[in-house]
Structures are given as structure tokens and as C-alpha cells.
C-alpha positions, 0 to 999 in steps of 0.5 A: 834449192834444186833437186840435187847437183846431178842425177847421182847426187839428189840431196834435196830431201836431206838438205830440206830437213837440215834447213828446217832443223836450222830454222828455215820457215819455208823451202823452195824446190826447183824440180831439176838438178844443177846439171840439168839447168833449164832442160825440159822435164821436172822431177815432181817425185823429189819435190813431193818427197821434200814435202813429205819430209818436212813440216814447213811449207814447200814452194814448187818451181819449174815449168809452171807456165799456165793454169794447167801446168800449175794445177799439175804441179800442185797435184803431183807434188802436194806442195803448198805454193807455186813459184813462176819464173821464166814464164812471167818474164814475157807474160806478166798476165800468167798469174791471172791465167793461173789463178783463174784456172785454179778457181775454175773460172774463165780467163780472157787474155789481155788485148793488144792495147792492154798489153801495150799499156802494161809495157809502157808502165813497166818502161816508165817504172824502169826509167 
């Protein structure tokens, strides 16, 4: 779900409670309204309010594109999990980067050769 339809209709907390009462076992919240689409800026506060309002796990989504933004999302919302969307489309290695950052480990980006190898494998799988 998103935080709401627009800034006048932020209903994520109510909707999350209804979903939980109906039997949902996990909820994903994208930190923007429908009207905002992909506009910059995430509403961390509403995601945090959803997390506080339900007992089931909450997945936070929106603008998670590297280790630093992942850590900030976790800390700002108290969410249980993260979802990475558009950032993974052009960089499937972003998950390794995020995991390393969250563990306090160093991360070395893949070489051009490694990137090309993954690209070829993806093309083969798509074919």
C-alpha cells in the first residue's frame, strides 16, 4: 500500500489495521501517496505509525538505493524489512552493498567484467 491517495487522504494506518484484522500476515508500505507517484521524498513518519499500529511485520519501501538509505529507513520507521525497487533495476548488486553496509562490512563494487558477466547471464535467462 501507499501512505494514502493524496496529502488530504493519508489512510495507511487505518488500512493496515483493517488488513491485519482481515488476516494479513505482513504489510508493505510505500512512503508516498498515489498522487506523488515517484516524486522525491518519503513519508517516514507514516510508515513508522503503521509499524506501531499493527503486530504483524511491516516492510518499508521507497528511496532505498544504497546502504546509507537502507539504514536510515530502518532507523526512521522501525520497520521489520526493506523493499528495494527501482534501485535494483539498473544495479542488481545493490543488495550486496546494502547487506555489507548494515553489517558494518566493506563493500567493493563489481568490476566491469563482473557486471558484464551478470548482464550476459540475465540475457540468456530472458531468452
